[in-house]
N, C-alpha and C positions, 0 to 999 in steps of 0.2 A: 797292319804294316801298311802304311803310307808312302809311295814314293815318287821324288820330285820330276821336275820337267829334265831336269842335269841326269837323274838315275835312270830313265829311258829313253837316250835323247838317240843310240841308236842302236845297232844288232851287240854289241859287245857291251854296252850297260846293262842290256836284256838279260843277256848271259848270265851277267853278275846278279841279276834280283831274280831270277831263276834259280840261280844256284844259294839265295839267303831264301828264298821261301822255302824252296824243297827241303834243306837242311831243319829248318823250323818243322817241318811239316813230318819229315823223317824220324824228327827225335818225338813226335808224339801231340805236338800241338794242334791246335783248329785254330787256322789259320785265316783272315780275311784280308784283301788286298784292297786297297784304293790308289788308282793312277792318276797321275795329272796328265797333261797333254804331253809332248815331246816339247822340248826347249823350243821355244821361240815361235809356237804355231798358232796361241792364243794371240799374241801381239799381232801376226799376220792376219789372222781372219779379222781382228779390229780394224787394222788399217785398211784391208781391203772391202768393208761393208760400208766402213764411214763413206771409203771414195765413190764404191758406186750410188752412193745416197745423191752425191751431188755431181755425178760424169756424166757425161751425153755418151762415151763411149764404152758399152761394155766386154769389151775386147779382153779385158784383164782377168774376166773368169776362165776363159779356157783352160790359158799356161797356169794358172794357180792352183785348179783343179790339179791337171796334169801332175804339176809338179807335189803335190799333196800324196796325189796315187803313186810314183815312183818312191817318195821316202819313206813311207809305210810299206808298199811292197816289199822294198828293201830287204828292210827287215824283218818281215814277215817272212821272207826266205832263206834268209839268213839265219833267222830264229826256229822257224817254224816249217821247215820243210815239206814235212808230210802234211801239212794241214793247210797248204800255201793255195790250192784249188778251191777246197770247202771256204775260207775265210776269206780269200781272196773276194770273193762272190757277197761277201758279208760289206765289205768294203767299198766296194763297188756300189753297192745299194746305197751306203751311204753318204758316198759322194756326189751319189747322182742326185739326192735330198740336199744337199748341200748346193749344189749347182741350180735347182729349182728354186731356192729359196735365196740366193745371192740377185738371180735374174729377175726375181719379184721385188728385189729392193731397188736397184737398177731403174725398172720400167714403171715402179711407183715413185722412183726417187724420195724415198723416205724409209728413213731407220728409227724403227721405235726401240724405245726401250725392252721392250717384249721380242721383238724380234731380234735384236740385238744379244738380248741373253742366251735366245734360241741358238744362233750362229756359232756363238763362242763355243760352244759346249760339245763341239765336233773335233776338238783335238782329244779331248777325253773318248768322246766316241769311238774315234780311231783307233787312239792309242791303248783303250781296253781291251782290244778284237787281238792286237797283234798280242799282247801281254799274257793272254788267258791261254793264245794256240801256243805261245812257246812252254807254258807250263804246261801242257798236254803232252807238247814234245818230248819232254822230261819224265814222263810218265804219270802227272801228279793230274786229276781228274779238275775239270775246270769250269767255272759257267761264269758269263757277262751278265752286269745286271745296273742300269742306269740309277741314277741318284733318285729318280721317283720309282724305280720297281725295288729298292735298295729300302723304301719306306721313308724317307725324308723329305717332311711335311713342313715347307716354309711359309713367312708371310709373303704376301704379293709387292715387294720392294724391289724391284728387277737391279740387279747388279751388286745388290747389297743385301739379300734376305738373309734373314734370322732362321733357326731350326724353331719349330712350333711344338709345345711339349708333350701334342699326341702321336708326336714321332714314334717316342720311345716305343710301343706296343705295338705298332705297327714293325717297327726296325727288328723286333725282337719274333716276330711272327715269322718272319723273312730269311735274315741273317742265320738264325741259328739252326733251323732245318736245312738250308743252303750248305753250314760247313760240316755235316754229318758226310765223313771220307773224301771230303770237295773242297776246294781253294774258290770262294768267289771273287772274282774282280771286277770291281765297283768302280764308276766311274766318279772321279773328284770332282768338286768344285760347284756341285748341281744338286738340285732338289725338283720339287713341284709347288705348288698349291694344292687346297684343298679341290679345286676344280682341275686339276692336272694340267695347269700351266707352266711350262718350264722356267726353271728362277735360278739367276746362279748367286755363289755365297760370295762374292767379294775376293781382294786381296787375300791369301795363302788359304782361299776357298779349299783346296785338296786337305789343309791340315783341319781345316773347321771341319771337313766330311768327316775324317778317321776317327777324330773325339765325338763328335755325334756318334759315329757307330760301334764305339768303342764302349762310349757310355750304356749306349741303351743296350748291349750284349754281358754288360759287364765284366769286360775284357781284365786278362791280368795287367796287361801292359798296352799301351798304345804306342807304336815304333814310328816316328818320323824319320825315314831313309833321304838323305839330302848328300849335296857334297863338301860338307866340310866335316871334322871331328866330331862336333859338338858347339855348344852356345861356350863363346868366347867372352873374355876379360875387356874386348872390347876390339873395336875394326883392325885386323891385321894390317890392313892396307894403311893405315894411321901410328898402330902401332907395332913395328915387326915382333917383339917379342910377347906379343900378347899370347894368354895361357888359356887353355880349355877346361873350363871349369867341371867340376865331377858331378857335383849337385849344387841345385838352385831352388830354389822355391816357387810357387805358383806365382805369389803376389810379384818375387821379386821379377820375372819373366814376364808378367802382363805390363810391368812398368818400363821395362826395356822394349817391350813390344810399342808401346804407346807412344815411346819418345823415337821412333824410326830404327832399330835395331831391325833386322833383318832376319827374326828369329822365328818368330811364328805371330800370327795375329792374336790380339789380347783375346777374342771371342773362342779361340780355339783350345784355349786353357781351361774356359769355364766349364764343359761338358764334364771333363774328366776331375776337374777340381770340385765338383758336385758329388762324383762317385769315389773319391780319392785313390786314382787309378796313375798310379804312375805311367809319366809321360817319358821317353827315351829318345834324344837326337842322335843318330847314328852315321855315319858316311858309307855308301852305298861300296865307295871305291876303297874303305880300309873299313871291312863290317867288324876284324877281330878288337877294332879299337872300340874301349868300351863307351865313350860318347858322355853324354853328358842325361842325369835324372832328375827330372822336374817333379818335385814333391810337395807335399803341403807344408812338410816340417821348415819353419823357418830359422834355421840355424846361423848361427851367425857364425861368421868369418872372422877368425883374427888378426884379421886387417880392417873388420870394421865396414867396410865397401866389397860389393862381390864384382860389379863392372862399371863401365860405363857406355854411354852412346851419345851421337850427336845427331840433329838435324841441319840438315843445309835447307837452301833456297826459304827459306821463314822470314816472312817480315814481321817489326815490333810496329803497334798500334800503340799511340799515347793520347790519352782523352783527357782533358784539364781544364780546371777553370774553377774561381772561387765561388761560383754560382752552384757548382757542384754540391758545398758541403753542407750537410745539415739536411740536403735535399731528397725526400723519399721518391723512388722512382728513376730515381737516374741509370742505376745497373738494370734494370728491366728492360728501359728503352733500348739501351744500347745492344742486349744480347738478342732482346726480341727482332730489331732493325737485323742484324744478322744471321739469326734461326732463320727468317725472312728469305734470306738468298742464301740459306743453307751453304754458312761459312763457318766451316769448324773451326773453333777455340781450341791451341793447342796448351797455353799457358794464360794464368792472370793472375797478377799485384796490384794490390791496390795500398796507396799510403796510408796511415792513421788519419792525416789530416783530411782526407775524403777529398782532397782539393785534384786526384789525380787516377787512374785507371791505365794501367799497362797491360797489352795484348798481346802474342803471339800466334798469329795463323798461317797459313800457306801463301807464302810469296805468289801463285797466281791468282789468290782471292785477294790481292790485296787492293786494286783498281776496286772492285765492285764494293769493299767495306768502306772505304774511303767515301765513296759516294752513298753510299745507305748512311754514315754516321754523320754527313754534311748536313743530314737533317737536324741532328741537333744542335749544330750552331747556330741552322737558320731561326728554329725555335728560341732559342736563348738558355736552353736548360747546358750548354757546354760552353767552355772560348775557341777551344781548338782542339782539332783531329791534327796531330800530326804522324808521320811514318817513316821508318829507315828500313830498306833492301838488305843493305850490306850486314845483315846480322847471323846469327847459327844461334840453335837452343843444344846445352848440352845437358846430359842429365846425370847425374851419380847416384846409383843402386846400392842397396845394401840393407838386409834386413837388420844386421848388426848395428844402424844407426839408430834405429826405436830406443830413445832412452837414455843411446849413449854421449854421453859429455863430451863437448869440443869436437865435434865431427864437422860440425860448418865450420867453426873457428879455424881449423888443419885444414878444409878446402881453402876459405878463401885467404887465408895467409900464403900458402901457397901458389895461387893463383897474383897475387900481388906481390910477393914476392920475385917471381917471373914476368912480370912486367905487365899481367891483362888485366885490363881495366872489366868490372863487370857490369852493364847495365840494366840487368834487372832480375830479379831473386822469385822462386818461388817453392814451396814446399808443401806438401803434402799432408793431410793429419795422419796418413799411416806412420811418417816419417820413416818411409821406406826409400824415398828420392827427394835428393836437392837437387833443380834444375836452376840453371841458371844463362842469361842471356850474353853474348859477346861479341865482337865485331866477326866480319867472316875470316878476317886475314887471322884471328886470335884463337880460333875452332882447333883446329889441331894442336897448336901452342898447349891448350888451356887441358884437350886431353893428354897428352907429352908427362905434361907436369904432373896430373893427379895421378895418371898410371905408376908413375915414379913413388910420389907421394904414400900411396898405399900400395907400394910392394906389389901390384897386383901381378908382376912377373914368375914372382916365386910361390912355388907351389904352397898350398896350404895345412892347415893341422886339421882338416875334417876325420 
């Protein structure tokens, strides 16, 4: 079971977590718990570390440490009064270590990727102590483990590391013994290299931690506890009548995640997918709701399309020129230049004439991308590089689209009838996802049109 930041944000939330774990544990299940930092703490750690690296004034350190002390101390006293003194000392030890490293960042005026990774794990370090104490207060034996102690070995890429295959044996040897009559509380979001250097797993890192651990111990189920009832057909802020999906396939979730749906990071699915373990997304604040089961079976939805998502703050880059036609190496040059600047390409489309290539990238990386690609103009490989910031990318996802006739026709006919102009289209070979680019203004309108066209608000016949 993994519990996100909103699920452990205060004493009331922690008591719900304890009740959920306790119910499963008392039913005879062996339960391992992965916890995130309290809501907002990781962002605060990133902000203060970044500021101290360039600020001549270290006065912010003391008040920040005290705010963490008060916040976690309050939850500890309210949820685990009998352990307040014992665990309070452990919290104080962690806070002292954090204060020292923040002071070092300030004194050196430098925040290395390695130091940043170490600092931003402190939300999990503090919170795991509190949640474990709350479980013990309820009469459930519990221990605390960081990601490294739990056996998660990773690559040395700070900020976005990936688990190594060697992790599995280490995790089994450490977690399985800890499950005997005990509930280990494991710090999410973190692991370490073979040299013991702390690393973090990037966006949705705690989900990834849970999937790595669950796959390694051959768990019956991996439960992702969050603040929504499950994975929805679309963003309910855009589509008020969006519906919770009862089931969705691994592949469909990966496609939704790649295209901005704040469900799970694609990497979080891969370990479970490898072992064919069901991942279930449930609501901590509505635990009796069945949630969404993520499974291998790519079951066709009776409406072909399962869900919609879209990404704002992207940019469309178009590289064109007759000199590109039939010329080997142009695409390689484009992608090499962008890779050298660490620019991620979300979508690609190329006309059959080979005279233009369109790319969708993060808007924040547009200036770097156009500067890099201008090299090709100077070299005469392309005629022009143009861009448009006022766009968004929409993804239509559904395993039922694979091999289904007319799905694309329905999508673009509905958009045309609704007055939405499509600027670029991209479809993967899996046929599970059709993506396209429209103006920023037309994004929400396109989502509503397609949600209605495929009747996604209606219950399906699964």
